[in-house]
N, C-alpha and C positions, 0 to 999 in steps of 0.2 A: 333373823331380826328379833331383838328381844322385845320385850311388852311394852316398855315406854316408847320405843322408837315406833312402834305400831299403834301406839294411842296417838302419838305425834302425828304420824301421817293420816290417819284417819281424820285427828281434828283439822287438818289443814285443807282435806279433801270435802269435808263439810263446811268450813269455812270459804273453800273458793264456791263450791256450789250456791251456797247463801249469796255470796256476792252476785254471782251471775245471775242468780234468779231475780235478784233486787234490781240489777240491771236490767234485765227482761221486761219487768212490770213497770219500770219508771222511765225506761228509753225515750218515750215520746216526750216527756219533758225535758229532754236534752236537744232535741230536735224542733220542737214548735214553741214559739215564745209571743203569743198573742198579747195585742194591747186592745183593751176595750173601749176604752174613751174616746170617742170621736168627736171633734170639736164640729160646729157648725162651719160650713165651707165659708162664710163672710167672715167669722172669727179668724181664720189664717190667709185671709187677704184673696179670696177665690170668690170670682163673681159669675153669674151665668150658668150655675152648677144644679142639674135636677136629680133630686134623690129619688132613686129607683130601688125596686125590691122584686124578687123572683123567687120561684119556687124549684127546688132541685127535685129529682126522681124519686128521693126517700123522703118527701115533705117537708124539708127546712125551708124557710123563707131568708133569704139572704138581702143584704141592703148593699148598695153602691150608689157610687156618683157617676150621672153622666154629663159630660162636656161637649156639648154640640155646637157643630161649626156654622159660623154665618156665611160662608161663602157658597158660589152657586154649585149644584151637583154637575159631576157626580163626586161624592167624597169620600175619602178613605177613612176609616172607622179602627182605631187601634183598640184591643181587649188586652188589658194589663193583668199580668198574673204576679202577684207580689212574693217577695221573698219569706222566710219564715218568721220574721219578727214584725211588730207594728202592725199598723193598719193603713187603710186607704189614705187617711189624711197625711202620712209621711210621702205618699206619692204624688202630693197634689202638685210640686213644683213640676214633675215630670209631665203631668197632664196639661197644665198650663202651658209649657214650652210646646207641646205638640201642637196644641191649638191654636196657638200663635202663628204656627205654617199652614193653617188651615184643615187640620186632622181633627176628626170627633175620638172620643176618649172614654172608655169604661173603665172605672177603678172599682173593682168588687173586693170583698173581704171575704175569706174561706170561712166556713164553720167554725166555731169558736173564736172568731177575729171579729173585732169591731162591734161587739156587741152581738152578733149573730149567734144562734143556738147551735149547738151539737158540739162534738169535740174534733179536732184534725186526726186525718190519717191519710195514708196515699191513696186509698181508693174514696175516702170522702172528698178529696180535694179534686180528684177526679171527676166525681159526680157534678160538684159545684162548679169546673169548666164548663163541663158540656150545658149545664144549667145557664151560664152566664153567655155563651155561645148561642143557645136556643133564643133566649131573651132577645139579642141584637137581631137576630135573624127574624125576630117578629114585628119588630119596630119599623114603620114606613120611611123613615128618615136614614135608614142604614142598607147599604147597597153590599149584599150578602160576597159578590164577587169582589169586593175592595175591604175585606175584613183581614185585618192584620194581627198576630199575636206577638205580643211582648211579655217576654218571660225575665224575671229577676231572681238570680241566685235558686233557691228552691224553686221558685217558679217557672225556672227553664225547662226544669223536667217535667213540669206540669202542662207547660206549652208543646212541648215537643210529644207528650201521649196526645194530647188533642188534635195537634196537627196530623199525626198517624191517621185518628177517627175522622176529622172534618180538616180537610186541608185548606190553608189559609191563602191569600194572596201573597203573603210574605211573613218571615218569621223571623224576629229579634231576640235575640238569647244574650242576656246581660250577666255576665260570670256566671256562667254556665259550668257545670261538672258532669263527670262520666256516671259515676253512681254514690248513691249515698254509702255503700260498702267502702268503695275507695277513699271516699273523703272521711270518713270513719277511721279506717286505716291509717290516715296519714293524721289524723288529731289523735286517734288512740291506739297507737302503736301496740301497746301492750294487752288489748283485748282482742278475745275472737269476734272482731266485728261482722264477719260474714256468716257466721252461725247463729248471732243474735238478733240481727236487724229484722224487724218486722214489716218496715217500710223503705221499698229498697229504691226507688226512683232511679232505675236503671235507664237514664237517656241515651247511654251509649249502645243498648240493644235496639233503640227504636229509631236513631237519627238517620240510618239508611234509608230509612222507609219514606222520609220528609222529602218533597222534590220541590217545595216553594222556595223561592229565593232565599238566601239566607244571610243575616249579619250577625257574626258572635263580637262582642265587645268584652273586653278583658283588662283587669288593672295588672300592670306587671308587677306590683308590690302587695298582691291580694295576699292577706295572711289569712282569710277564711277560706276561699276556694283557689289552690295554687294556680298560678298560670298555666303550670305544665297540664293541669287537669282539663283547663278550659281548651288549651290546644288539641289535645288529644280528641275531644268529642269534634272540634272542627275539623281535624284531619280525616275522622271515619266519617264526614257527612259527605253525600255525594251530589247533594242540589248545587245549583250555583250558588256560589259563597263567596263571602268577604271577612276579612278578620281586621278588627280595628283593636290595636292595643295601645292602652294609655300608661307609659311606661312608669311612671311615680304614682300612679293610683292605687290605695287600699281599697277595700271593698266597700266601706261606705263613704267614700271621700265624695264632694261635691260632684268631681269629673265623672263618676259612675251614676250619681242621682239624677243629674239635669244638667251636665255640662254642655258646652256650645258645641265641642269636638264631636260627643256623642250624639248630639241632636243633629248635628249636621249630617253625620252619617245615616242616620234613620231617614232624614228628609231625602237625601240622594238615592237611597234604596227605594224610597217609596215615588219617588219622582214619576216613574212611566203609569203609575195606576192613576196620576191626578189628571 
């Protein structure tokens, strides 16, 4: 090989290494898209919402909204784990719809979201989930035996991980995925995603340890989490399970945010707990 070809090859290797190093250091900006501005509940049409705060094991104070139910006990409480974008205000319609059916709901923001301190990471979100669960367990109006986890998109991996550590009464996964590596390979097939990822969110490795009744909700036209990925996670689960497919729904369509069919399926799943 002559000298110019050697120089060109070295230049290519150095350039590729620099690009991969940049992706390694910047990758969390491609995973987490927090929104900091949280409106007052009343400004978005939500009434009877209790602002709450609680502390994580590493000393961060996180904020959330608690939607209490007015019906007689026993009450089911739903702990919502958000996706990777926005903040708790974007899940207000979901909480309001669930409360109309008599369920209590806690909407929380992860670290770095909704004005909370810190920066998101897989281990950080796991700590946030544990803290939210512990906070609910400390409330006298929450029955720990009727605590349900609802995970949305990225939050499905957070919910699955917590369900293994602290089993819920039921688990709802909306637009779940097998792992961040699988999702990354789908969207970035030209990158060695499996080698580069720091936050893996490998729900597929944990789902078989979940024993709580499971509802998986997926959009047939989801362009962010492919339906086949959600189906693979559902197939791997061994708990009593139900799959709801909304054939025409994309990832952020109203049907998957607080649609009647989705809410109805959740109500049916939780009916034995009421």
